[in-house]
N, C-alpha and C positions, 0 to 999 in steps of 0.2 A: 563744065559748070561745077562750081564748088559751093556747098551750102554749109554754114556753121550752125550747129545745133547746140543749144545751151539748156542745162537743167539745173535748177537751184531750189527744188522743193525740199523741205524738211532739212536733213542733215548731210547732204552731199552736194558738192559743187562739181558740175561736169560739163565738158564740151567735146563735141565730135565734129569732124569734117567729113562730109559725104560728097563723093564725086559722081561722075557719070554712071548711069545704070544703077544708081542707089548703092554704090560700093562704099563701105565705111573705110575711109583712109586713115583715120585716127580716132581714138577715144581716150579721154583722160578724165579720171575721177579723183577728187580730193574729198576724202571722208572726214566727217567730224565725230566719228564714233568715240574716239579716245577723249575728245573734248567734253562730251556730254556724259560719259560714263560716271563721273564723280557725282553727277546730279540725279542719277537713276533714270534719266530720260532726256529728251530734247527740250532745251530751254529756248523758246523762239527768239528772244532778244540776242542771246549769244550766237545762235545759228545765223541770224541775219548779219551780224557783224563779221562772222567768219566768212560768209559768202562774199562780202565786200573785199576782204583781204585776199581771198583765193581766186576770184573770178578772172582777173587779168592774167595772172601766171598760168592758170589752167587753159585759158584761150590761147595764150602764146605757145604753150607746149603742144596743144592739139594742132595748131597751124604748123609748127616746126616739124612735128612727127609726120604730118601729111605731105611735107616737102613743098609747101607753097608759102606765099606771103599773104598778109592780111589784105593787100590790094587785089589779090586774085579771087577773093570771095565774091560771089554774086549776091 
């Protein structure tokens, strides 16, 4: 069994693939720290747009690093 976990709260976009026995097969994080630094903190509208840009590449990389295909996810 393979489970895809996705995290998009605040200023990081992340995905992980978890296999049998709760083993973490991959974990990929795209940080927005540099993007928000100029504003002195997180700007929600900018953060949400950055999540939209990063989510699919992050998921694709997590699946690739896990050595599986999207179709293999449960």
